[in-house]
C-alpha positions, 0 to 999 in steps of 0.5 A: 139711679137714672139721670134725669133727661135734660132738654136739649135746648138747654144743653149748650153742647147739644145746641152747638152740635145741632146748629153746627150741622144746620149751618155747616150745610148752608156754609158748604153750599155758600162756599161752593157757590163762592168758590165757583164764582171765584173760580169763574172770576179767576178764569175770566181774569186769566183768559183776559190776561192770556188774550192780552199776552197773545195780542201783544205777542202777535203785535210784536211778531208782526213788527218783527216780521215787518223788520225782517221783511225790510232787512231781507228786502234791503239785502236783496236790493243791495245784492242786486245793486252790487251785481249791476255795478259789478256787471257794468264794471266787468263789461267796461273792463272787457271793452277796455281790453278789446280796445287795447288789443285792437289798438295794438293790432292796428298800430303794431304790424308784427304778430309777436307784439300782438301776441305779447299784448294778448298774453298780458291781458289774459294774465291781467284778467286771470284767464288761463289758456290751456294747450295740453289735451285734457278731457276735462276742458276739451271736446273731442272733435273726431270721436269716431276716428282713430278709436284705438289711439290714446294720443291727442293734439290740440286744435283750439285752446281751452280757457279757464278762470284761474281764480275759480277754476271754472271753464270759460270756453272749452277747447277742441282736441282730436285723436291722432293715429298711433303711427303719428304720435311723434308729430307733436300730439301729447299722450294722455 
């Protein structure tokens, strides 16, 4: 027995499938269109937010740069001001020491008193007088003479800043002949 053919327009299941197929294509196209439009809108919003964040960061960086520049300039100004004040103070101290030494030399006529004043001023200023021959702080004034000798004598003392160890003024020393080493020169 064969079943009678039914008209698909009267079969709800068949009608549903046909309509679903036709609508599905339209829904897919509409969804794609809506998705693309939504993606564009999200992209536009994200771009706007990113641009705003970049502008804010640049503004903050600009303010920070200005603050850093101002701080550096203030530090440089302060260092320069301090250096000028220190230089003025050091110069005034130097002048005062020279005045003291000159006054001592003018008022006291004996050389040991002047030497005592000079020694006191050297100690007060932190300047050490070096009188032992040392190639580190002395120049050799007769390098071509007595080349076989290892003995030296001081011609002029050297002066060293006792606080820093920096040479203020190099001294002068000379080689002495090997035969005259007992005459006051020191061996090195």
